[in-house]
C-alpha positions, 0 to 999 in steps of 0.5 A: 500500500505504501508503494502505491502512495509513493507512485501516486505522489511521484506522478502527481509531482511530475504532472505539477512540474509539466503544468508549471513548465507549460504555463508560461507558453500558454499565458503568452499565447493568450496575451498575444492572441495566438491561442486561437487556432487559425491558418495563414496561407499564401505565396512566398513572394520571392519564389515564383516564375512565369512562363511566356504564356502567363502560367505561374509556379510558386512556393506556397506556405500554409501555417496553422495553429498557435503554440506548436504550429504546423507549417506546410510547404508546397509548390503550386501552379496556376494556369493563366486564366484559371482561378484554381491553383494546383499543388504540384508537390509538398516538401520540407523546409528548403535551405538556401536558394531553393526551390528553383523554377526553370521553364524549358519552354511553355510546356516543360517545367523543372523544379529543383529542390536541392537537398531534402529529407522528403518530398510528396505528392509530386504531380508530373503533368498539369494540362499541357505542362510536363513537370520534372523534379530534381533533388537529393534525398538526405537523412538516415532513411 
């Protein structure tokens, strides 16, 4: 019976320590209004390229949440005259000067991502545009 009380007191102490550790972050979040979950999305302004026809490819971010936010990075293509954007790929945060977009002609696009641990949802054709990707996979997997 004595062991049960010792275990319960230890668990209560750990829960109290965790509460004290997280309390300042939650209070700051409430003070700054960041505690309300919401999303902020849009293009990264300096990461876009347009072909001769007017089709635009750009890097796009979607940031949702508050403390412990989730950030999605993707590459989108918007055909001229089309209101809808097509997600070409989602990827981890990229370093240095990536992604780089190279239009070979109006119907061929190369997207260079540099060194990445993961890339998903790679679309290879939108309308008449063929898309190729170049990257080096890093990490232990």
